[in-house]
N, C-alpha and C positions, 0 to 999 in steps of 0.2 A: 504492500498500499505505498503510496506516498505522497504527502502532503507538505502545502508551502505555506509559510506564512510569513507575509510583509509586516514590520512594524513603523508607522510612521510618526515621527516627534511632535508634528502638529495636530494629529488625529485623536483628540486628548478626548476623557471620556466623563472624566469627576478625580475629585480628590479624595481619596478613603480618609475617612475619618476613622480616628482611634478605637472610638468605639464599638466600629467591625469587629471586632475582634474580643467581643463580651463573652460573656458565661453567665450562667445559673443555680443557686444551692435553694432549694425548697426543702421545709419540713418535712423530707417524703423520707420514706427507709432509714439510709443509712449516710444519705450526705451528706447531714449534720452528726450525728452520734455514731462515733469511730470512724467516721468522713476525715470530717475538717476538726471535731473536738471529740477528744479519749482523755480524758486525766488519767494519768496513773500510766498511760504508753511510755516505752523507753523513750521516745523524742517529745513526747509531751513538754511544752512551754509551762511559764508560771499560771496559766491562764487556762492550761489544759490543750491549748491547740496544737496540732501534731505538723511538728517541726518539717518533716518529711515531705507533707501534702504541700505547705506552705513554698520548699523551694522548689517541684513541681509547677506552682502554681505561677509562681515568678520566673519561671521559666519559657512559660507560655506568654507572658506578658498580658495579661489581660485586662482588660479597658475597664469595661464594668462587672461586677454582680447582680444582677438579679436578685431580690431576695424581700420575702419570704417563699412565696407562691407564685406562679401554680394554684392548682386547685387547694389547697391549702390555703389559701390566704381569702376565699369567702366566705370563711369559716371563723376564722383567726380576732381574736381581740387582742390588739399589741399591747396591751396594759399587761397582759399576763406574762408577758417575758421580761419586764422590767422589775429594776429593784433586787435586794436580798434575795439571792437562788434558793433558800432556803423556802422563803415566804412564797414563791411561784406556786400559780395551782398546776393542778395537772389535772388534762382536758382529755376529750377522746375529740381525738381527727375524726371526724365521719367522713370526709372525701377520703381519706385514704386507709379507713378502719383500723387506726394505729392509738395507740398512747402518745399524749406526747406533755414530758414533761415538763418542757416552758424553761431547760436550763438556761438554753440560748435565745436573745432576741435582739433587738433591734441596738441595743448599746454595742453586747460583749462581737453582732455581729461587725460595726464598725471598728474596731477593735481588732479584730482579726483579719480583717480590708486590705488594713493602712500594715499589718504585719506583712501580708501577701503581695503586697505595691498593688493594688488596686484600689476601685472606689465603688460603695455601692448606688446599686437604682433601687429604690424603694419601691415598694407598692403598697395600697389602701384597696382595703375589703369594701366591695362595691357587691356583695350579696349580702349578710347581713349586720355588715359596718351602716353606716351613716357621715354624709356630710361630714358634719361634726366630729365624726372620732378624726375622720381625713386630717381636717385642719388641724386640732389637738397633733396629733402624731408630727404634722412638719412643725408644731411651735413646740414642741417636747425637743423634734430634734436639730431644729434651726435659728432658734430663738434665743437671742446674746442671754438675756435674764431677765429677772423682775417682773417677772409673771409666773402663775401656778405651774404650768408645764414645766419651762424650761427651765425655772430653778428644782423642779423634782429631777431632772437632766443634773443639773450641777450635784445635786445632794446627792445622788446617784451616780458620784465619784465622773462626772464628763463636766469641767468647766467649760471650756472651749466648743462652743456649737459642733454640731458631725456636718453643718452645710451640706446636705444633698440635696444633691441639682437635679437627677433624674427622679422622676415617679411616677410608674405606669399607674393607671386610675381603675383597676380591677381587672381578674385576669378570665380569659375567654367567658365574657360574660354572654357567648349568643350558644353557646351548648348547654344541654338540656341537661347533661350531669356535673353541671355549676352548681354551688347551693345557693338558693333564693337565683337561680335565674331569671335573665329579666327580657321581653323582646328590645330589639332595635330603637324604637321610639322612648320607650321605657328607659333605657340605660342612656340612650342618647342628654333626657333630660336629666337626669341623676348624675350622667356626668357629668354635663355644665356646669348643675351647680357646684359640686363638690370642686371642679378645678377653681369656681370662682372665689369659695372659700378657700382655698391652699394656696392661690395665689396671693390674695389680699391679706394672706397670713406674711406670705412671703412671696415677696414678686419676681427675685429671681431663677423660681424653681421652670424646672421644663415639665411637660406633662404630655405622659402618652396613654390615649384611649383606645378602647378593643376595637380592635378589630377581627376577621374573622379566622376563628382557631383551626380552620381545615378549607379549603376546596373542591370538598367533598360535601359540605354540608346545603342543605339546598337554601338556604338563608346567602348563600353566598352569591357575588356580592352585592345583593338588595341590603344588608346587615350594614356594609362597610358605608353605603351611601346614607343611610338616614341618619345613623349614627354622626358621620361627618357633616350636615345639613345643620344638625341639633349644636355642634360643637368645632366648627371650621374655626371661627376665630380666637376660640383660646385653646383650643390643642395645640400643640407643636410635633406632633408624629400621631398614628397611626399605626397600632400592633399589628403584626399580622404573624401566624403559627405554620410550620408545617414539621411532619415524620415521615420518614420513610422508611419499607423494611421490604426483605427482598421475597415476593411470594411465592417465586419457586421457578423464577422465569431469570438469570441471569442480565441478560443484554438486555429486557426493561427493569432490571434495577440498577445499571450501570450507566441507564439514559435518565434516572431521576431527573438531572440536570435538568432537562426540559422541561420535566412537570413545573421546578421550582420557579423554573427561566418565565413559564408561562403565567403563573401564579403574583410574580412579581409585578411583572405588563398587564395586567388585570386591577390589577391593586391600585396602580398609580394610573391608570384611567378612569378609573371610580375616581377616584383625591380628582384628578385633572376636572369632571366633568362635573364637582361640586363646588370646584374654584371656579368653574365658569359660571355657573348657576348663583353664587350669592356673589358675583363680581370680586373676589376677592385677588390683591394680589401676591398672595404670601402661597409658593408652594407645597404641600404638605410631604413629608418628608417618611418613612415608611422607618418602624421598628422590627425587623424580624425577631424580635423578642424571646421565640424558639424556635429551634431548627435543628435537627438530628436523624439521626436511624434508631429508629424502637421498633424493639420485636414484641408490637400490643398484643397481638394473636397469644402471644406465649403466657401472659399474665394469669397467675391462680388468685383463687381466695386463699383468703388466711385469718386467721384468728385475731383478737383485742391483745397486742403485743408493742413491747416498745420498739423504737425502730428495726424494726422483721428487712429478711433479704427478700426487698422487692425491685422491680425493674434493674435488675442488674445484669443487663445484654453485656455478655461479654461478648466483644468486636474481631469480627475477622479481618484477613488483606483485600478480602472482597468487600467488605463495608468498609475499608478505610478507603478503597477505588474511589467506590460510592459517592462518598462523601469528598475525596477532596473536588469529584463536580461538583457538589454542593456549592464549594468552598468559591471553585473560579466564579459562578455564577453569580456570588454575592458579591466580591470583588467588580465583577462586570458590571451589574446595576450601585458603582458606589457614588452614582450622583443623585440617586434617590433612596436609598439606602445605607441610613445615619448611621443606625446601631443595629446591628444584628447576636443575638443571645446564644450560645452554643448550651442545647438545654441536653444535657447540668451537667456538672465540672467533676465534681467526688463519687462514685460506686452506683449513683442511678443515672442509668444511659450516658455513662459520663469517660471522657478522657484517660483519667485516674482512676485508679483500685486499689483501695488498703485491704486488709485485714486485718481485724482488732488483736492487740497487741502482738503483732510481729509489723511485716515492711508496706510497701507500696510499690506498685509498676505503671509503667503506662502502657495504655491499651491501644491497638492498631489504629485507631482515629487518631491518639494525640501526633500524630508528626506530620499529618498533614495541615491539621489547623496549626500548628506549632511553625510551619512552612511556612504561612502565608500571615501568621502575625507576626516573624520578625523578618520575612522580606517582603510583603506585602503593602509596605506603607509608605503612598507619594500619590502618585497622581497614574490611575487607572489611563491606556491608548487602546484604541479600539483598535485590533488586529485586521489585517484583510487576511484572510483565510479561505485557502482552495484544497478537501481532503475529500476521501469516499464517506458518502451515509453508510449506515445499514438501518435497516428494518426492522423495528422491534414493533410485536403484538399491540402494546399498549399506545404508544405515543407515532405510531408511523415510522417514515423516516426520520432521521438524526443523526448529526455527525456524529462519525468513527472516534475524531480527535478534537479536545476544545480547547480551546488557548485563554488566557490569562496575564496582559504586560502591564509593568506599573514602573512608570518611571522616576525615581527620586534623585529630582534635581541638585538639590543642596548635594550630593554627595557625585553627582554624573550615575549613577548605577540605573541598568535596566533586568527586570526578570523578567521571565518569563516561564510561568507554570501551566504545565502540558498533561492534560488525560488522555491514556488509548484507553479506549472503551471495547477495542477489539482482546476478546479472548483467545485469537489465536494468526493475528498476523501482527507486526512490528512494521511501526509506519518509518519509512525513510524520510527524514521532516527536512526541511531548507528554512531557516531562518534568516529574514534577509532584515538586515538592520542596517544597511548601508545611507539612511537619511539621519545618523548622527554621525556618519565620517569614521573614523579609524575606531576600532572597538576593538576590545579583546572577551574573551571568555574567563571569571573569574571564580567560577565554582560549580558544579553540577550535581547533583544527586539523583537518585531514584529509589523508588518504594515498590515493589514487583518481588515475586519469587513463584517458585514454580506450584505450590500449594495456598491455592483462594480462600482454604479452608483454616488455616494457620492461625492459631490465637497465640498473644502474649501470655503469662500466668507467672504467679510470685517462683516460683519453682525454674521458669523456662521465660524469662522477660524482654529476651532478646530474639524470641522465635521472629516479630514483623518489627522491621526497623528501617529507615532511613542507611540507604548507603551512600558514602561521598565517591563519585566515581572519574576519572582524570578530563581534565576540560579539553576542547577541539580546540584548533586553532583558526585563524584564518587571515587572511592579507585583504580582504577588501569588505568585511562586516558583514559577508554571507558567510550561514556556519549549515554544516550537512549532521545531522544528529539520528543517531538510532534510537526511536522510541519503543521500548521492545513492548510486548503483547501483554496486556490488562499490565500497565504503569501509571504512575505517580510522577513526573518529573520536575525538576527546577534546576532553572541554568539559568546562572546568572552574569552582567558583563559591565566591562566598563569602560567607557566613552573614555580614550587617549586624547590628549591637549597636544 
């Protein structure tokens, strides 16, 4: 298979926001308990946070971490998670059928985020919660002092305000599975009034209203239109969520990027319709604040227990490749997708996995996420790609090889991310960078292997990993690279002066 990609310096798509490399931790399963927090663990610090996990999160350079939910959010009272730990109530988490001890709350999580080198994107309860509850939480977190809620934060050991800037106004309120699910009009009205109170408390915050939880819901995209008609002038982002899983056809699964691409385009079109309808000058940006591979069909019921092992998908090399296609899609929509949260971060459908009292390791999806986070910050360019198409059952014809290219102007570096989705054909790929003048390849890596079912584990943590391979030389900035069948590739270049 022959492929040609031409990357032109002036063909810019959009600036990548650091928040595109964000993630998500919900009070769910072992994401918090024995994930980020495990007092008594050999690596635990003085607050009980696992330092081995903190180092892995730092390595990923996560921009924001959305917290505390998720479905958990719509039945959660944030006041249960503050104050002396021994005084916090134990509650039923009805969303996930678990026991919640509230050992971790907003103050604790902000402390953890600082240690992990990231920031919090907080979320307010739009199920059982009220607009007043949301405004009180903003006051507790962000007001300097001298009021009941801000003084309580100070009493609880945090003199300086948390200054949380980004706030999700509910979670998946379009979903019938959500506690106190609302229809679009009722949610839109409630969200508008909630945002008013939140921004009257702190005018510097930015808010995310709930868009569609899935393109498969019958309310999509009408839900988004109605919500935006109520909130367009007060909201800063609309959220979208999408998960994928292998339903038994590898070619369909590897083409998940196509479905994600169409989802984003439809969401943008819906936003732009409301922009025209409301005569607004503002372009609504997207917060793709839940995305990943999630084998939802494998969920099983469990008894009422604390921190059960639920949603603990163990990812294969094949999963990592499909994941890479989604990462490329997000980069290629950097002009409109300004926040994206990999859901989730630790243990629960996550790139990082831990064992209680033992070690931690990197799951297969860790590597493409780390690649785009490390090398994908800059200006996305729109490559001109000529490649073969392959026919899939779910999506028809889709390109067999996909690309994203990012130019880091201050370093004069170009990174090309490439995914070859063909399981049996390598791609003889020509990469033309001649518009940049003289260049040299400075780095090249690939993620591939003969066993697409290979998975990492505590006992075998390197079964799947990125491998650096020799760079390719060129005298005219046109490079000939072989992209192996079923491979994720990173190729980095430096512009010579």
